[in-house]
C-alpha positions in Angstrom: 152.3 54.1 125.0 152.3 56.2 128.4 152.0 59.5 127.3 148.5 60.1 129.2 147.8 61.4 132.5 149.9 60.3 135.6 148.8 56.5 136.2 147.1 55.7 133.1 148.5 53.8 130.4 147.4 54.9 127.3 147.3 51.7 124.5 145.7 51.2 121.1 141.9 49.7 121.3 141.7 45.9 120.3 139.0 43.8 119.2 138.3 43.1 122.7 137.5 46.7 123.1 134.5 46.4 120.5 131.7 46.7 123.1 133.3 49.3 125.3 133.7 51.4 122.5 130.3 51.2 121.2 129.0 52.2 124.8 131.3 55.2 124.7 130.0 56.4 121.3 126.6 56.0 122.4 127.7 58.3 125.5 129.1 60.7 123.3 126.1 61.0 121.1 123.9 61.3 124.1 125.9 64.1 125.5 125.5 66.0 121.8 121.6 65.6 122.3 121.4 62.5 119.9 118.8 60.0 120.5 120.6 56.8 120.6 118.0 54.1 121.5 118.7 51.0 123.6 121.3 48.5 123.6 119.6 46.7 120.7 119.6 49.7 118.5 120.6 48.6 115.1 123.5 51.2 115.1 125.2 49.5 118.3 125.0 46.0 116.7 126.4 47.3 113.2 128.9 49.1 115.2 130.2 46.1 117.3 130.1 43.8 114.4 132.3 46.0 112.4 134.7 46.6 115.2 135.2 43.0 115.5 135.7 42.5 111.9 138.5 45.2 111.3 141.4 44.2 113.2 143.7 41.8 111.5 146.3 39.8 113.4 149.2 42.4 114.7 146.7 45.7 114.1 144.8 47.5 116.3 141.3 49.2 116.2 141.5 53.1 115.9 138.9 54.5 118.3 
């Protein structure tokens, strides 16, 4: 996909993006005033594990 800003290639997330997606979720929640806890917070662990388990060969992860 190339429908993003000039010079930015938009693509679907893959299992390799699980940690980055979890960090971005944390940033989003913090911006909304939600206390998210540290890097070892349980929700972060579950988020990474779930993101890593969802994709199947040939499929991508929705973010």
